[in-house]
C-alpha positions as CSV (number, residue, x, y, z in Angstrom):
1,X,-19.6,28.6,1.3
2,X,-19.9,31.2,-1.5
3,X,-16.3,30.4,-2.7
4,X,-17.4,26.9,-3.8
5,X,-20.3,28.1,-5.9
6,X,-18.1,30.9,-7.4
7,X,-15.0,29.0,-8.2
8,X,-15.7,25.2,-8.2
9,X,-17.2,23.5,-11.2
10,X,-20.9,22.7,-11.4
11,X,-19.9,19.0,-11.6
12,X,-19.6,18.9,-7.9
13,X,-22.1,16.4,-6.5
14,X,-21.9,15.0,-2.9
15,X,-21.6,18.5,-1.4
16,X,-25.0,19.5,-2.7
17,X,-26.6,16.9,-0.5
18,X,-24.4,17.8,2.5
19,X,-24.3,21.6,2.5
20,X,-21.7,22.2,5.2
21,X,-17.9,22.6,5.5
22,X,-16.2,19.7,7.1
23,X,-13.0,20.2,9.1
24,X,-12.1,17.1,11.1
25,X,-12.9,13.4,11.1
26,X,-12.2,10.4,13.3
27,X,-13.5,6.9,13.2
28,X,-17.1,6.9,12.1
29,X,-17.7,10.6,12.5
30,X,-17.1,13.9,10.7
31,X,-17.3,17.4,12.2
32,X,-18.0,20.6,10.4
33,X,-16.7,24.1,11.1
34,X,-19.8,24.9,13.2
35,X,-18.9,22.1,15.6
36,X,-21.7,19.8,14.5
37,X,-20.7,16.1,14.4
38,X,-22.2,13.6,11.9
39,X,-22.2,9.9,11.9
40,X,-20.8,8.7,8.6
41,X,-22.6,5.9,6.8
42,X,-20.9,6.9,3.5
43,X,-17.3,6.2,4.3
44,X,-15.9,7.9,1.3
45,X,-18.1,5.7,-1.0
46,X,-16.4,2.7,0.5
47,X,-12.9,4.2,0.7
48,X,-12.7,4.3,4.5
49,X,-13.4,0.8,5.6
50,X,-11.2,1.3,8.6
51,X,-12.7,4.7,9.5
52,X,-11.4,8.2,9.3
53,X,-7.8,8.9,10.6
54,X,-7.4,5.4,11.9
55,X,-4.8,5.9,14.7
56,X,-2.7,2.8,14.0
57,X,-2.5,3.6,10.3
58,X,-1.9,7.3,11.0
59,X,1.0,6.6,13.3
60,X,2.8,4.5,10.7
61,X,2.2,7.2,8.0
62,X,3.6,10.0,10.2
63,X,6.6,8.0,11.1
64,X,7.3,7.3,7.4
65,X,6.9,10.9,6.4
66,X,9.1,12.2,9.3
67,X,12.0,10.1,8.0
68,X,12.0,11.9,4.6
69,X,11.1,8.5,3.0
70,X,10.2,8.3,-0.7
71,X,6.8,9.7,-1.5
72,X,6.6,9.7,-5.3
73,X,8.4,7.0,-7.4
74,X,6.4,6.1,-10.4
75,X,7.2,2.4,-10.8
76,X,10.7,2.5,-9.3
77,X,11.6,-0.1,-6.7
78,X,11.2,1.2,-3.2
79,X,11.3,-0.4,0.3
80,X,7.6,0.6,0.8
81,X,6.5,-1.1,-2.4
82,X,8.5,-4.2,-1.5
83,X,6.9,-4.4,1.9
84,X,3.4,-4.0,0.5
85,X,3.9,-6.8,-2.1
86,X,5.4,-9.1,0.6
87,X,2.6,-8.5,3.1
88,X,-0.2,-8.6,0.5
89,X,1.1,-11.9,-0.7
90,X,1.5,-13.2,2.9
91,X,-1.8,-12.1,4.3
92,X,-4.1,-12.0,1.3
93,X,-3.0,-14.1,-1.7
94,X,-1.2,-17.0,-0.2
95,X,-3.8,-18.0,2.4
96,X,-6.4,-18.1,-0.4
97,X,-4.3,-20.0,-2.8
98,X,-4.2,-17.2,-5.3
99,X,-1.2,-16.9,-7.6
100,X,-1.8,-13.4,-9.0
101,X,0.7,-10.9,-10.2
102,X,0.2,-7.3,-9.1
103,X,0.0,-4.3,-11.4
104,X,0.0,-0.8,-10.2
105,X,-2.0,1.0,-12.8
106,X,-2.6,4.4,-11.2
107,X,-4.3,6.0,-8.2
108,X,-8.0,5.2,-8.6
109,X,-10.5,2.4,-9.3
110,X,-11.0,3.5,-12.9
111,X,-7.3,3.1,-13.5
112,X,-7.6,-0.5,-12.4
113,X,-10.6,-1.2,-14.6
114,X,-8.9,0.4,-17.7
115,X,-5.8,-1.7,-17.2
116,X,-8.0,-4.8,-16.8
117,X,-9.9,-4.1,-20.0
118,X,-6.8,-3.4,-22.0
119,X,-5.0,-6.5,-20.7
120,X,-8.0,-8.7,-21.6
121,X,-8.1,-7.4,-25.1
122,X,-4.3,-7.6,-25.6
123,X,-4.2,-11.2,-24.3
124,X,-7.2,-12.5,-26.3
125,X,-6.9,-10.4,-29.4
126,X,-10.6,-9.7,-29.1
127,X,-12.4,-6.4,-28.6
128,X,-15.8,-7.0,-27.0
129,X,-16.3,-6.9,-23.3
130,X,-19.6,-8.1,-21.7
131,X,-20.9,-6.2,-18.7
132,X,-24.2,-6.3,-16.9
133,X,-27.4,-4.2,-16.4
134,X,-27.0,-1.5,-13.8
135,X,-23.2,-1.9,-13.6
136,X,-20.9,0.9,-12.7
137,X,-17.1,0.6,-13.4
138,X,-15.9,4.2,-13.5
139,X,-16.0,7.5,-15.4
140,X,-13.2,7.1,-18.0
141,X,-14.2,6.1,-21.5
142,X,-13.3,2.4,-21.3
143,X,-15.0,2.1,-17.9
144,X,-18.1,4.0,-19.1
145,X,-18.4,1.6,-22.1
146,X,-19.1,-1.2,-19.6
147,X,-21.3,1.0,-17.3
148,X,-25.1,0.9,-17.4
149,X,-26.2,4.3,-16.1
150,X,-27.4,6.3,-19.0
151,X,-26.7,9.7,-17.4
152,X,-23.1,8.8,-16.8
153,X,-22.7,7.3,-20.2
154,X,-24.1,10.4,-21.9
155,X,-21.5,12.5,-20.2
156,X,-18.8,10.8,-22.3
157,X,-19.7,13.0,-25.2
158,X,-18.6,10.3,-27.7
159,X,-19.9,6.9,-28.8
160,X,-19.0,4.1,-26.3
161,X,-18.2,1.0,-28.2
162,X,-17.0,-2.6,-27.8
163,X,-19.3,-3.2,-24.8
164,X,-22.4,-5.4,-24.6
165,X,-24.7,-5.5,-21.5
166,X,-26.4,-8.7,-20.3
167,X,-29.0,-9.2,-17.5
168,X,-27.5,-9.2,-14.0
169,X,-28.7,-11.7,-11.4
170,X,-32.5,-11.3,-10.8
171,X,-32.8,-8.6,-13.4
172,X,-35.5,-10.5,-15.4
173,X,-38.7,-12.1,-14.3
174,X,-37.2,-14.7,-11.9
175,X,-38.3,-17.5,-14.2
176,X,-35.9,-17.2,-17.1
177,X,-32.8,-19.4,-16.5
178,X,-29.6,-17.6,-15.7
179,X,-27.4,-16.8,-18.8
180,X,-30.0,-18.1,-21.2
181,X,-29.7,-15.0,-23.4
182,X,-26.0,-14.8,-23.0
183,X,-25.2,-18.4,-23.8
184,X,-27.7,-18.5,-26.7
185,X,-26.1,-15.5,-28.3
186,X,-22.6,-17.0,-27.8
187,X,-23.7,-20.2,-29.5
188,X,-25.5,-18.5,-32.4
189,X,-23.3,-17.3,-35.2
190,X,-26.1,-15.0,-36.3
191,X,-26.6,-13.2,-33.0
192,X,-24.3,-10.3,-33.8
193,X,-22.3,-10.8,-30.6
194,X,-18.6,-11.1,-31.3
195,X,-16.8,-13.5,-29.1
196,X,-15.9,-11.5,-26.0
197,X,-12.4,-10.9,-24.7
198,X,-13.8,-10.7,-21.1
199,X,-16.8,-10.4,-18.9
200,X,-16.6,-7.8,-16.1
201,X,-18.8,-8.0,-13.1
202,X,-19.4,-6.6,-9.6
203,X,-20.6,-9.3,-7.1
204,X,-22.6,-6.6,-5.4
205,X,-23.6,-3.6,-7.5
206,X,-23.0,-0.6,-5.2
207,X,-23.8,2.3,-7.4
208,X,-26.4,0.2,-9.3
209,X,-28.6,-0.1,-6.2
210,X,-27.0,-2.7,-3.9
211,X,-27.9,-5.5,-6.2
212,X,-26.5,-8.7,-4.8
213,X,-25.5,-11.6,-7.1
214,X,-26.0,-15.0,-5.5
215,X,-23.1,-17.4,-5.1
216,X,-24.8,-19.8,-7.5
217,X,-25.1,-17.1,-10.2
218,X,-21.5,-16.2,-9.8
219,X,-20.4,-19.8,-10.1
220,X,-22.6,-20.2,-13.2
221,X,-21.0,-17.1,-14.7
222,X,-17.5,-18.4,-14.0
223,X,-18.4,-21.7,-15.5
224,X,-19.8,-20.1,-18.7
225,X,-16.6,-18.0,-19.1
226,X,-14.4,-21.1,-18.7
227,X,-16.4,-23.1,-21.2
228,X,-16.3,-20.3,-23.8
229,X,-12.7,-19.3,-23.2
230,X,-13.7,-15.8,-21.9
231,X,-11.7,-14.0,-19.2
232,X,-13.6,-13.2,-16.0
233,X,-12.9,-9.8,-14.5
234,X,-14.3,-9.0,-11.0
235,X,-14.5,-5.3,-10.2
236,X,-13.9,-5.4,-6.4
237,X,-13.2,-1.7,-6.2
238,X,-16.0,-0.9,-3.8
239,X,-16.9,-4.3,-2.4
240,X,-13.4,-5.6,-1.8
241,X,-11.1,-5.1,1.2
242,X,-13.6,-6.7,3.5
243,X,-16.8,-4.7,2.7
244,X,-18.9,-7.9,2.3
245,X,-17.0,-9.8,5.0
246,X,-14.1,-11.7,3.3
247,X,-11.3,-9.7,1.9
248,X,-12.5,-10.4,-1.6
249,X,-16.2,-10.3,-2.3
250,X,-16.1,-13.3,-4.6
251,X,-14.7,-15.7,-1.9
252,X,-18.1,-16.7,-0.8
253,X,-18.9,-18.1,-4.3
254,X,-15.6,-20.1,-4.4
255,X,-14.6,-18.7,-7.8
256,X,-11.2,-17.5,-8.9
257,X,-11.4,-14.6,-11.4
258,X,-8.8,-14.2,-14.1
259,X,-8.4,-10.5,-13.3
260,X,-9.4,-8.5,-10.1
261,X,-9.7,-4.7,-9.8
262,X,-9.0,-3.2,-6.3
263,X,-8.8,0.3,-5.0
264,X,-10.8,2.5,-2.6
265,X,-10.0,1.0,0.8
266,X,-6.9,-0.7,-0.3
267,X,-4.6,2.0,1.2
268,X,-6.7,1.8,4.4
269,X,-6.4,5.5,5.0
270,X,-8.2,7.2,2.1
271,X,-4.9,7.7,0.2
272,X,-5.1,7.1,-3.6
273,X,-4.0,3.5,-4.5
274,X,-5.2,0.9,-7.0
275,X,-4.0,-2.5,-8.2
276,X,-5.0,-4.9,-10.9
277,X,-4.5,-8.5,-10.1
278,X,-4.0,-11.0,-13.0
279,X,-3.3,-14.7,-13.3
280,X,0.4,-15.2,-13.9
281,X,0.0,-16.4,-17.5
282,X,-2.0,-13.2,-18.4
283,X,0.9,-10.9,-17.7
284,X,1.8,-10.2,-21.3
285,X,2.5,-6.5,-20.9
286,X,5.5,-5.0,-22.6
287,X,7.5,-2.7,-20.2
288,X,5.9,0.7,-20.1
289,X,2.9,-0.4,-22.3
290,X,0.5,0.8,-19.6
291,X,1.7,3.4,-17.1
292,X,0.9,6.5,-15.2
293,X,2.6,9.2,-13.1
294,X,1.0,8.3,-9.8
295,X,1.4,4.5,-9.8
296,X,3.8,4.5,-6.9
297,X,2.4,6.6,-4.1
298,X,4.5,5.2,-1.3
299,X,2.5,6.7,1.7
300,X,-0.4,4.6,0.4
301,X,1.8,1.5,0.4
302,X,2.7,2.2,4.1
303,X,-0.9,2.6,5.3
304,X,-2.0,-0.4,3.2
305,X,0.6,-2.6,5.0
306,X,-0.6,-1.3,8.3
307,X,-4.2,-2.1,7.5
308,X,-3.2,-5.7,6.4
309,X,-1.2,-6.3,9.6
310,X,-3.8,-4.8,11.9
311,X,-6.9,-6.3,10.3
312,X,-6.1,-9.2,8.0
313,X,-3.7,-11.5,9.9
314,X,-6.7,-13.5,11.1
315,X,-10.5,-13.6,10.4
316,X,-11.6,-11.3,13.2
317,X,-12.7,-8.4,11.0
318,X,-14.5,-10.7,8.6
319,X,-16.6,-12.3,11.4
320,X,-17.3,-8.9,12.9
321,X,-18.4,-7.4,9.6
322,X,-20.8,-10.4,8.9
323,X,-22.2,-10.0,12.5
324,X,-22.7,-6.3,12.1
325,X,-24.3,-6.9,8.7
326,X,-26.9,-9.1,10.4
327,X,-27.5,-6.4,12.9
328,X,-28.1,-3.8,10.1
329,X,-30.3,-6.3,8.1
330,X,-32.5,-7.0,11.1
331,X,-33.0,-3.3,11.8
332,X,-33.7,-2.4,8.1
333,X,-36.2,-5.2,7.8
334,X,-38.0,-4.0,10.9
335,X,-38.1,-0.5,9.3
336,X,-39.4,-1.9,6.0
337,X,-42.1,-3.8,7.9
338,X,-43.3,-0.7,9.7
339,X,-43.3,1.3,6.4
340,X,-44.4,-1.4,4.0
341,X,-46.2,1.2,1.9
342,X,-43.0,3.1,1.3
343,X,-40.3,0.5,1.3
344,X,-40.1,-2.1,-1.5
345,X,-37.3,-4.2,-0.1
346,X,-34.0,-4.5,1.8
347,X,-30.9,-5.9,0.2
348,X,-27.2,-6.2,0.9
349,X,-24.2,-8.2,2.2
350,X,-21.7,-7.6,4.9
351,X,-21.8,-3.8,5.6
352,X,-23.2,-2.8,2.2
353,X,-27.0,-2.3,2.5
354,X,-29.8,-0.7,0.6
355,X,-33.3,0.4,1.7
356,X,-35.2,0.3,-1.6
357,X,-38.1,2.9,-1.8
358,X,-41.2,2.4,-3.9
359,X,-41.1,6.0,-4.8
360,X,-37.7,7.1,-6.1
361,X,-38.3,10.6,-4.9
362,X,-38.4,9.4,-1.3
363,X,-34.8,8.2,-1.1
364,X,-33.1,11.6,-1.4
365,X,-35.6,13.1,1.0
366,X,-34.8,10.4,3.6
367,X,-31.1,11.1,3.1
368,X,-31.7,14.9,3.4
369,X,-33.7,14.4,6.6
370,X,-31.0,12.1,8.0
371,X,-28.3,14.8,7.3
372,X,-30.3,17.3,9.3
373,X,-30.3,14.7,12.1
374,X,-26.6,14.1,11.9
375,X,-26.2,11.1,9.6
376,X,-24.4,11.0,6.2
377,X,-25.8,8.7,3.6
378,X,-26.1,8.7,-0.2
379,X,-28.6,7.2,-2.7
380,X,-27.9,4.7,-5.4
381,X,-29.8,2.8,-8.1
382,X,-30.8,3.8,-11.7
383,X,-33.4,6.3,-10.4
384,X,-31.7,7.1,-7.1
385,X,-34.4,5.0,-5.4
386,X,-32.1,3.3,-2.9
387,X,-31.0,4.6,0.5
388,X,-27.5,3.3,0.6
389,X,-25.5,2.4,3.8
390,X,-21.7,2.0,3.6
391,X,-20.5,2.6,7.2
392,X,-16.9,2.0,8.1
393,X,-16.2,-1.7,9.0
394,X,-14.9,-0.4,12.4
395,X,-18.2,1.3,13.2
396,X,-19.3,0.0,16.7
397,X,-22.6,-1.8,17.3
398,X,-23.8,1.2,19.3
399,X,-23.0,3.6,16.4
400,X,-24.8,1.3,14.0
401,X,-27.9,1.3,16.3
402,X,-27.8,5.1,16.5
403,X,-27.5,5.5,12.7
404,X,-30.3,3.0,12.2
405,X,-32.5,4.9,14.6
406,X,-31.9,8.1,12.6
407,X,-32.9,6.3,9.4
408,X,-36.1,5.1,11.0
409,X,-36.9,8.6,12.4
410,X,-36.0,10.2,9.1
411,X,-38.3,7.9,7.0
412,X,-41.1,8.5,9.5
413,X,-40.6,12.3,9.2
414,X,-40.6,12.2,5.4
415,X,-43.7,10.2,5.3
416,X,-45.5,12.5,7.6
417,X,-44.5,15.5,5.5
418,X,-45.8,13.8,2.3
419,X,-49.1,12.9,4.0
420,X,-49.7,16.6,5.0
């Protein structure tokens, strides 16, 4: 692996926790060049909800490429883009009564967020965007301005302006009424808070530590935005596409955001693809006012359609994900009970879960021990104190049980080493 250390930038991150060279992947497993197979509870940071090299999606992709079909097209009309728009409306938007227009802002989640922020400011004529403590929205400058993590913000190298952070659900003492600070500042002309263009929120903060907003809190936020004429943006980049059960993570709360950001598992296959959804009246863009070279990656349209047709024509995947989430929750709560001195809490929704450690240094040690035992996981949270589980939604119950056993064994092993 010397070539990576010699030629690749020091900014590389995930590979430092998983020091091996991967060669193949299928379903919920990855295999390295030494032939060792790992169970994947990382799933490309939520990009592989349908697993690695999903065979149905792969077949459609190979057929498309074999016919010399269009691969790159910027925002030109193509048959692949048309089919994606038709199927996305048929299987996702229409059944939920959502009348969104679809923007293709670029290949990644941060492109979707940047487009959402620009559109909100253009539509309202205001500059300030309110985000929340421990939020993560991307690594470009606009997205960093509404991100909470100080290490990531410092990496910008320039001041990050026009963003104001407010307390996320359950951030304070549990007794302070929700949005008391926010609403007080909005109503007070002396607070120093300019009227915001928008509020941007994750219903479950993945990178922030698997912090789950309640449906009541989200409804309260939507109501506050409506009463104060502020646009509501939901960043569903990591928690959308079924990660929490429903296709959109905000469905459980019964809210309808003004703008929605989607990426990661949208293509279904790990191919770069992002969209920004906006209520019809918000589409005030001038032609070409926001663009990018890789807005029209047609192979991603093809696999996205395959994913929609295979997994979202009914509610089977949603029910399976919720049931598997209950399986994971029960196992993690059992682990937490056995290791009450080391584990602070268990939190999550669907198939996004976190095992919160009392000592932040324990979480990376547990993940390292799990890697040695054949399980891929990452940490999250402001101090990296959360052992984070994001398995593919297609992971079997038996595979989940095996991964959860490895977590239990890894935590036990780490505690024994600490005790020595």
